[in-house]
C-alpha positions in Angstrom: 103.0 -24.7 -214.2 102.0 -27.5 -216.6 101.5 -28.1 -220.3 97.8 -26.9 -220.0 98.8 -23.5 -218.7 101.5 -23.1 -221.4 99.0 -24.1 -224.2 96.4 -21.7 -222.8 99.0 -18.9 -222.9 100.0 -19.7 -226.4 96.3 -19.8 -227.5 95.8 -16.3 -226.1 98.7 -15.1 -228.2 97.7 -16.9 -231.5 97.0 -13.6 -233.4 100.7 -12.7 -232.9 101.9 -16.2 -233.8 99.7 -16.1 -237.0 101.1 -12.6 -237.8 104.6 -14.2 -238.1 103.3 -16.7 -240.7 101.3 -14.0 -242.5 104.4 -11.9 -243.1 106.2 -15.0 -244.5 103.2 -15.8 -246.8 103.7 -12.5 -248.5 106.9 -13.9 -250.1 105.7 -17.5 -250.4 101.9 -17.9 -250.5 102.2 -21.7 -250.3 104.4 -21.8 -247.2 103.5 -24.5 -244.7 105.3 -26.6 -242.1 106.1 -27.2 -238.5 108.4 -25.2 -236.2 109.2 -26.5 -232.7 110.4 -23.8 -230.4 112.1 -24.6 -227.1 112.3 -22.2 -224.2 112.8 -22.0 -220.4 110.3 -20.2 -218.2 112.4 -18.9 -215.3 111.3 -18.4 -211.7 110.1 -14.8 -212.6 107.9 -16.0 -215.4 110.3 -14.7 -218.1 111.3 -16.8 -221.1 115.0 -17.7 -221.5 117.1 -19.7 -224.0 114.5 -19.4 -226.7 115.6 -21.5 -229.7 114.4 -23.5 -232.7 114.4 -27.2 -231.9 113.2 -28.3 -235.4 111.9 -26.5 -238.5 110.4 -27.8 -241.7 109.7 -24.4 -243.2 112.7 -23.8 -245.5 113.8 -20.3 -246.2 111.1 -18.7 -244.0 111.3 -15.8 -241.6 108.6 -17.5 -239.4 111.0 -19.3 -237.0 113.0 -16.2 -236.2 109.8 -14.2 -235.8 108.5 -16.7 -233.4 111.7 -16.6 -231.4 111.5 -12.8 -231.1 107.9 -13.0 -230.1 108.4 -15.7 -227.4 111.3 -13.8 -225.9 108.8 -11.1 -224.9 106.3 -13.4 -223.3 105.8 -13.4 -219.5 104.1 -16.3 -217.8 102.8 -16.7 -214.3 105.8 -17.3 -211.9 106.4 -21.1 -211.6 107.8 -22.7 -208.5 110.9 -23.7 -210.5 112.2 -23.3 -214.0 110.0 -25.0 -216.6 111.4 -26.3 -219.9 109.0 -26.0 -222.9 109.1 -27.5 -226.4 106.0 -26.3 -228.3 105.1 -27.2 -231.9 103.6 -24.6 -234.2 102.0 -26.0 -237.4 101.3 -23.6 -240.2 99.3 -24.1 -243.4 98.8 -21.6 -246.3 95.5 -19.7 -246.3 
């Protein structure tokens, strides 16, 4: 499993990712920034060790929402564990 497959998976789940930001926009309509989430895809395709690597969105629920979402994702089973650091960039609507 390579970066392209991970990016395609994230792209298919963009509505859920955007929903995390939408909820945060209700309390801060100008909220923008970048959140980098790191996770491991294990040999079964499950996500493990999901954590925030960096975050420029102060006082936002978006990073925690992304962590919860990504913990539920299931990828195609890789040959070995895969480490992922993925940037999510958000802008106000």
